[in-house]
C-alpha positions, 0 to 999 in steps of 0.5 A: 827914846821910846815911841809915841803913843798911836792913839788915832791909827784911821782904823774903823769899828771892824778892824777895832774889833779885830784887834780886840780880839787878838789883844785879848788872847795876848793880854797875861795873865788871864787866869784860867784861859789861853794867852801869849804864855800858856795854853790849854791842852787842846786849846792854843794861843794860835787858835785864837788869833787864827779865830780872830782873822776868821771872825773878820769878815762878820765884823766888816758886815756887822759895820757894813749895816747887815743884820746883827744875826747875819753878820754873828753867824758870819763872824761865828762860822768864820771863827771856827775854820782852825783847829780848836774849836770855840775860841770868841763865840762869846766876845762875838755875840758882844762884839757884833752888836758894839760894832754896830753902835759905833757904826751908828757914832754912839757907842755908849750904853744906850747906843749898845741898848738900841742896838740888841732891841731892835733885833728881830726874830731873823736875828734870833735864828742866825743866832742859833744857827751859828751854833752848829758851827762850833761846840758851845759848852750852856746851861740847862734851859727852864722846863718851859723852853725846852724847843728854845735849847739852843743846840738844836741849832736851825731846827729851832726856827718853826719854835721862834718863830712862833713864838716871835721870838728877837734875840733881844728875847732869847738873851732875856730868856737866859739873863738871869744864869749867863753874864753876856746875855746880861751885858744885851739887857743892862745895857753892855753895863759891865763892859764899859766899866771894864772898859772905863777901867782900861783906860784910866788905867796905865802901862801896856794895853795887854796889862791892862786889859789881863788886869781890867780881867781880874776886876771881873773876875773877882766880881761875879761868877764866871757862867762858863766856869759855873755851866763847867764845875757849879757855884760854889766853884765859881765863887771860889774862883771869885774869891780868888781873884780877889785876893790877887794884888798884880800880875807875878801873883796872878801868874801863880792864880794862872798855873793854878787855875790851868791845871784845875782844868779851870776855864773863866771863859765868860770874863774874857768875852767882857774884856773883849769886849771892853777893849774893843770899846776901849780901842774905840775910844783912844787907849793908846798902843 
């Protein structure tokens, strides 16, 4: 006799966000990324589990009403307390405002947009300080915004204050070349669409997450792949993901991408955010 799925766990948004981090990395196969069946050479499954637990304090701050920037930096600092380095920076960038929206009772594109559009310069400063905790692969900034390069970390504070740039303004600056920034400025469109796909799918949630990841990967060039390998490789990755018809075929692609050093990490960030939304909306476990 099969156990009855539990859809009302009594968890608040912060615990659902932590669970989303765990379920995302447990989903398999997610070609090119760490999952429960495969590690990368210097980034392992247990690093992600530890990162998820470490991020919990920041997620709880977001649930309690702490500013987006402070909650995010706290989550990243906690996430970094493992030996793999950057495991879930991008996931947390999406999860923190979604936790705030859920806590406010409006986990919707409009509710998420309201949260990010209300961010401040202080939030932007905390976002930049988060880059001091882990090494994050980033692309080049426009020539007229070199003082806002996130690799400056907290040293960019004066430039942010001089320009009166909120965290939302920072995301607008990079939205044309970064998928996570486009989520911020576009009402988390891909996140909510992927969440709907997870909810209407069937089977274990980890399989649903893996299928949602493949759909996302086939839909748009992955920002991290573009940063590390270039646009043409990222588009080839899209085509190869689109050719996969089931999870068995995805297993083969996963092994190939690991061998080739292709890591679509930004797509995993959006899959994680979508998992959070699906959890909040009652996907059964």
